[in-house]
TORKOL-4160 file (C-alpha; in steps of 0.2 Angstrom, whole numbers, padded with zeros to 4 digits, m for minus):
219
<pt num="1" X="m0001" Y="0001" Z="0002"/>
<pt num="2" X="0007" Y="0016" Z="m0004"/>
<pt num="3" X="0007" Y="0031" Z="m0016"/>
<pt num="4" X="0009" Y="0026" Z="m0036"/>
<pt num="5" X="0027" Y="0026" Z="m0040"/>
<pt num="6" X="0032" Y="0032" Z="m0023"/>
<pt num="7" X="0041" Y="0019" Z="m0017"/>
<pt num="8" X="0048" Y="0026" Z="m0002"/>
<pt num="9" X="0028" Y="0029" Z="0003"/>
<pt num="10" X="0025" Y="0012" Z="0002"/>
<pt num="11" X="0018" Y="0004" Z="0018"/>
<pt num="12" X="0017" Y="m0013" Z="0024"/>
<pt num="13" X="0010" Y="m0016" Z="0040"/>
<pt num="14" X="0010" Y="m0031" Z="0051"/>
<pt num="15" X="m0007" Y="m0032" Z="0053"/>
<pt num="16" X="m0022" Y="m0023" Z="0045"/>
<pt num="17" X="m0040" Y="m0021" Z="0041"/>
<pt num="18" X="m0046" Y="m0017" Z="0025"/>
<pt num="19" X="m0063" Y="m0012" Z="0027"/>
<pt num="20" X="m0076" Y="m0018" Z="0014"/>
<pt num="21" X="m0063" Y="m0030" Z="0009"/>
<pt num="22" X="m0068" Y="m0050" Z="0012"/>
<pt num="23" X="m0053" Y="m0058" Z="0024"/>
<pt num="24" X="m0050" Y="m0071" Z="0010"/>
<pt num="25" X="m0049" Y="m0059" Z="m0006"/>
<pt num="26" X="m0032" Y="m0058" Z="m0014"/>
<pt num="27" X="m0024" Y="m0043" Z="m0024"/>
<pt num="28" X="m0020" Y="m0053" Z="m0038"/>
<pt num="29" X="m0041" Y="m0056" Z="m0039"/>
<pt num="30" X="m0044" Y="m0037" Z="m0043"/>
<pt num="31" X="m0043" Y="m0030" Z="m0059"/>
<pt num="32" X="m0028" Y="m0019" Z="m0063"/>
<pt num="33" X="m0017" Y="m0027" Z="m0050"/>
<pt num="34" X="0000" Y="m0037" Z="m0057"/>
<pt num="35" X="0006" Y="m0053" Z="m0048"/>
<pt num="36" X="0015" Y="m0043" Z="m0033"/>
<pt num="37" X="0004" Y="m0049" Z="m0020"/>
<pt num="38" X="m0001" Y="m0030" Z="m0013"/>
<pt num="39" X="m0014" Y="m0019" Z="m0011"/>
<pt num="40" X="m0012" Y="m0004" Z="m0021"/>
<pt num="41" X="m0025" Y="0013" Z="m0011"/>
<pt num="42" X="m0026" Y="0021" Z="m0030"/>
<pt num="43" X="m0033" Y="0002" Z="m0038"/>
<pt num="44" X="m0044" Y="m0002" Z="m0025"/>
<pt num="45" X="m0047" Y="0013" Z="m0016"/>
<pt num="46" X="m0046" Y="0008" Z="0003"/>
<pt num="47" X="m0036" Y="0011" Z="0015"/>
<pt num="48" X="m0034" Y="0003" Z="0032"/>
<pt num="49" X="m0046" Y="0006" Z="0046"/>
<pt num="50" X="m0033" Y="m0001" Z="0058"/>
<pt num="51" X="m0015" Y="m0007" Z="0055"/>
<pt num="52" X="m0004" Y="m0013" Z="0070"/>
<pt num="53" X="0016" Y="m0012" Z="0068"/>
<pt num="54" X="0025" Y="m0025" Z="0079"/>
<pt num="55" X="0043" Y="m0017" Z="0084"/>
<pt num="56" X="0058" Y="m0029" Z="0079"/>
<pt num="57" X="0071" Y="m0033" Z="0093"/>
<pt num="58" X="0085" Y="m0025" Z="0083"/>
<pt num="59" X="0076" Y="m0008" Z="0075"/>
<pt num="60" X="0062" Y="m0004" Z="0085"/>
<pt num="61" X="0066" Y="0015" Z="0082"/>
<pt num="62" X="0059" Y="0011" Z="0064"/>
<pt num="63" X="0040" Y="0009" Z="0070"/>
<pt num="64" X="0042" Y="0026" Z="0080"/>
<pt num="65" X="0051" Y="0038" Z="0068"/>
<pt num="66" X="0044" Y="0029" Z="0050"/>
<pt num="67" X="0027" Y="0022" Z="0055"/>
<pt num="68" X="0017" Y="0035" Z="0061"/>
<pt num="69" X="0022" Y="0046" Z="0048"/>
<pt num="70" X="0020" Y="0033" Z="0033"/>
<pt num="71" X="0002" Y="0028" Z="0040"/>
<pt num="72" X="m0002" Y="0046" Z="0041"/>
<pt num="73" X="0002" Y="0049" Z="0023"/>
<pt num="74" X="m0008" Y="0035" Z="0018"/>
<pt num="75" X="m0024" Y="0038" Z="0029"/>
<pt num="76" X="m0024" Y="0024" Z="0040"/>
<pt num="77" X="m0036" Y="0029" Z="0053"/>
<pt num="78" X="m0030" Y="0020" Z="0068"/>
<pt num="79" X="m0012" Y="0015" Z="0069"/>
<pt num="80" X="m0007" Y="0004" Z="0086"/>
<pt num="81" X="0012" Y="0001" Z="0090"/>
<pt num="82" X="0016" Y="m0014" Z="0100"/>
<pt num="83" X="0032" Y="m0017" Z="0107"/>
<pt num="84" X="0036" Y="m0035" Z="0114"/>
<pt num="85" X="0053" Y="m0031" Z="0118"/>
<pt num="86" X="0048" Y="m0015" Z="0129"/>
<pt num="87" X="0055" Y="m0024" Z="0144"/>
<pt num="88" X="0072" Y="m0027" Z="0140"/>
<pt num="89" X="0075" Y="m0010" Z="0134"/>
<pt num="90" X="0086" Y="0001" Z="0145"/>
<pt num="91" X="0079" Y="0016" Z="0138"/>
<pt num="92" X="0060" Y="0019" Z="0144"/>
<pt num="93" X="0049" Y="0012" Z="0131"/>
<pt num="94" X="0030" Y="0008" Z="0132"/>
<pt num="95" X="0023" Y="m0009" Z="0128"/>
<pt num="96" X="0007" Y="0001" Z="0117"/>
<pt num="97" X="0006" Y="0017" Z="0107"/>
<pt num="98" X="m0009" Y="0022" Z="0099"/>
<pt num="99" X="m0013" Y="0034" Z="0086"/>
<pt num="100" X="m0027" Y="0041" Z="0080"/>
<pt num="101" X="m0034" Y="0055" Z="0069"/>
<pt num="102" X="m0036" Y="0072" Z="0078"/>
<pt num="103" X="m0050" Y="0083" Z="0072"/>
<pt num="104" X="m0041" Y="0090" Z="0055"/>
<pt num="105" X="m0037" Y="0073" Z="0051"/>
<pt num="106" X="m0018" Y="0070" Z="0058"/>
<pt num="107" X="m0014" Y="0056" Z="0064"/>
<pt num="108" X="m0007" Y="0059" Z="0081"/>
<pt num="109" X="0000" Y="0048" Z="0097"/>
<pt num="110" X="m0016" Y="0047" Z="0111"/>
<pt num="111" X="m0008" Y="0034" Z="0122"/>
<pt num="112" X="0008" Y="0025" Z="0128"/>
<pt num="113" X="0005" Y="0013" Z="0140"/>
<pt num="114" X="0015" Y="m0004" Z="0146"/>
<pt num="115" X="m0004" Y="m0011" Z="0152"/>
<pt num="116" X="m0006" Y="m0027" Z="0144"/>
<pt num="117" X="m0020" Y="m0021" Z="0134"/>
<pt num="118" X="m0029" Y="m0005" Z="0122"/>
<pt num="119" X="m0046" Y="m0001" Z="0116"/>
<pt num="120" X="m0048" Y="m0001" Z="0096"/>
<pt num="121" X="m0060" Y="0013" Z="0092"/>
<pt num="122" X="m0061" Y="0004" Z="0074"/>
<pt num="123" X="m0064" Y="m0014" Z="0081"/>
<pt num="124" X="m0073" Y="m0009" Z="0095"/>
<pt num="125" X="m0061" Y="m0021" Z="0103"/>
<pt num="126" X="m0048" Y="m0023" Z="0115"/>
<pt num="127" X="m0029" Y="m0028" Z="0107"/>
<pt num="128" X="m0021" Y="m0040" Z="0123"/>
<pt num="129" X="m0003" Y="m0044" Z="0124"/>
<pt num="130" X="0001" Y="m0061" Z="0131"/>
<pt num="131" X="0019" Y="m0064" Z="0137"/>
<pt num="132" X="0035" Y="m0055" Z="0132"/>
<pt num="133" X="0048" Y="m0056" Z="0119"/>
<pt num="134" X="0048" Y="m0068" Z="0107"/>
<pt num="135" X="0034" Y="m0077" Z="0114"/>
<pt num="136" X="0023" Y="m0062" Z="0114"/>
<pt num="137" X="0004" Y="m0064" Z="0107"/>
<pt num="138" X="m0008" Y="m0053" Z="0101"/>
<pt num="139" X="m0026" Y="m0057" Z="0105"/>
<pt num="140" X="m0043" Y="m0049" Z="0101"/>
<pt num="141" X="m0055" Y="m0046" Z="0117"/>
<pt num="142" X="m0071" Y="m0042" Z="0118"/>
<pt num="143" X="m0080" Y="m0034" Z="0132"/>
<pt num="144" X="m0080" Y="m0022" Z="0145"/>
<pt num="145" X="m0063" Y="m0023" Z="0149"/>
<pt num="146" X="m0059" Y="m0036" Z="0133"/>
<pt num="147" X="m0058" Y="m0050" Z="0147"/>
<pt num="148" X="m0065" Y="m0061" Z="0134"/>
<pt num="149" X="m0052" Y="m0066" Z="0121"/>
<pt num="150" X="m0057" Y="m0073" Z="0103"/>
<pt num="151" X="m0050" Y="m0091" Z="0101"/>
<pt num="152" X="m0039" Y="m0092" Z="0087"/>
<pt num="153" X="m0038" Y="m0101" Z="0072"/>
<pt num="154" X="m0027" Y="m0117" Z="0078"/>
<pt num="155" X="m0039" Y="m0115" Z="0096"/>
<pt num="156" X="m0054" Y="m0116" Z="0086"/>
<pt num="157" X="m0050" Y="m0132" Z="0078"/>
<pt num="158" X="m0043" Y="m0138" Z="0093"/>
<pt num="159" X="m0060" Y="m0135" Z="0102"/>
<pt num="160" X="m0071" Y="m0142" Z="0088"/>
<pt num="161" X="m0060" Y="m0158" Z="0090"/>
<pt num="162" X="m0063" Y="m0156" Z="0107"/>
<pt num="163" X="m0083" Y="m0155" Z="0105"/>
<pt num="164" X="m0083" Y="m0170" Z="0092"/>
<pt num="165" X="m0076" Y="m0181" Z="0104"/>
<pt num="166" X="m0086" Y="m0177" Z="0118"/>
<pt num="167" X="m0101" Y="m0178" Z="0107"/>
<pt num="168" X="m0094" Y="m0195" Z="0101"/>
<pt num="169" X="m0092" Y="m0200" Z="0119"/>
<pt num="170" X="m0110" Y="m0193" Z="0124"/>
<pt num="171" X="m0118" Y="m0204" Z="0110"/>
<pt num="172" X="m0106" Y="m0221" Z="0114"/>
<pt num="173" X="m0113" Y="m0218" Z="0131"/>
<pt num="174" X="m0132" Y="m0215" Z="0125"/>
<pt num="175" X="m0129" Y="m0230" Z="0116"/>
<pt num="176" X="m0121" Y="m0241" Z="0132"/>
<pt num="177" X="m0138" Y="m0231" Z="0142"/>
<pt num="178" X="m0151" Y="m0241" Z="0128"/>
<pt num="179" X="m0140" Y="m0256" Z="0127"/>
<pt num="180" X="m0144" Y="m0257" Z="0147"/>
<pt num="181" X="m0161" Y="m0249" Z="0148"/>
<pt num="182" X="m0164" Y="m0265" Z="0133"/>
<pt num="183" X="m0155" Y="m0278" Z="0144"/>
<pt num="184" X="m0165" Y="m0272" Z="0159"/>
<pt num="185" X="m0182" Y="m0273" Z="0151"/>
<pt num="186" X="m0175" Y="m0292" Z="0145"/>
<pt num="187" X="m0174" Y="m0297" Z="0162"/>
<pt num="188" X="m0189" Y="m0289" Z="0168"/>
<pt num="189" X="m0198" Y="m0299" Z="0157"/>
<pt num="190" X="m0189" Y="m0315" Z="0159"/>
<pt num="191" X="m0194" Y="m0312" Z="0178"/>
<pt num="192" X="m0211" Y="m0308" Z="0174"/>
<pt num="193" X="m0212" Y="m0323" Z="0162"/>
<pt num="194" X="m0204" Y="m0333" Z="0177"/>
<pt num="195" X="m0220" Y="m0327" Z="0189"/>
<pt num="196" X="m0232" Y="m0331" Z="0178"/>
<pt num="197" X="m0225" Y="m0350" Z="0178"/>
<pt num="198" X="m0221" Y="m0352" Z="0195"/>
<pt num="199" X="m0240" Y="m0346" Z="0196"/>
<pt num="200" X="m0246" Y="m0357" Z="0186"/>
<pt num="201" X="m0236" Y="m0372" Z="0195"/>
<pt num="202" X="m0245" Y="m0365" Z="0210"/>
<pt num="203" X="m0261" Y="m0366" Z="0206"/>
<pt num="204" X="m0259" Y="m0381" Z="0197"/>
<pt num="205" X="m0254" Y="m0389" Z="0212"/>
<pt num="206" X="m0267" Y="m0381" Z="0221"/>
<pt num="207" X="m0278" Y="m0390" Z="0209"/>
<pt num="208" X="m0269" Y="m0408" Z="0211"/>
<pt num="209" X="m0271" Y="m0407" Z="0229"/>
<pt num="210" X="m0290" Y="m0401" Z="0230"/>
<pt num="211" X="m0292" Y="m0415" Z="0219"/>
<pt num="212" X="m0285" Y="m0428" Z="0229"/>
<pt num="213" X="m0292" Y="m0420" Z="0245"/>
<pt num="214" X="m0311" Y="m0423" Z="0236"/>
<pt num="215" X="m0308" Y="m0440" Z="0232"/>
<pt num="216" X="m0302" Y="m0444" Z="0251"/>
<pt num="217" X="m0317" Y="m0436" Z="0256"/>
<pt num="218" X="m0331" Y="m0446" Z="0244"/>
<pt num="219" X="m0323" Y="m0461" Z="0249"/>
């Protein structure tokens, strides 16, 4: 993204959102683009509503000195700069720096903080940092304080796998319960048949005894 013919104005955010563009879209699928795998603002007529730049370990100053001015020129509405190595620097560093447009349309810094999360007005969600350094992760959080973290795709796959396993276990348990119920019904039917048979046998024995008694009385 940038200005046509001006390589120095090129901006390649680490994370960005292009409003109105489907997540599955690719630049090469749009008329007028070349196989460069990049978005061109003068062709697609869209700029990021929000961009996130992650500071590198060795050249952290780039995103302090260059990124804000480039995103300002690009037209980015909101810029969030994240420093996963802020705790390792001797000079004071901030984990997050947030830039937004002021009343005259200038992209200016509005917040610097070492908190683990900042609110994005454009996303209406929180950008939440987990861990530090090379292990740092950025996640989206929703809710009053961003306490509800949206899952990663890998977590969704794991969640769906776990749900499928739980569903299979429930189905197996229900099948065993049905088998047990069927066995119990069969057992009850067998006991009922045995009870009927014993009652019939008792009736027959009583009838035999009565018949014997009657014969003795008539003699």
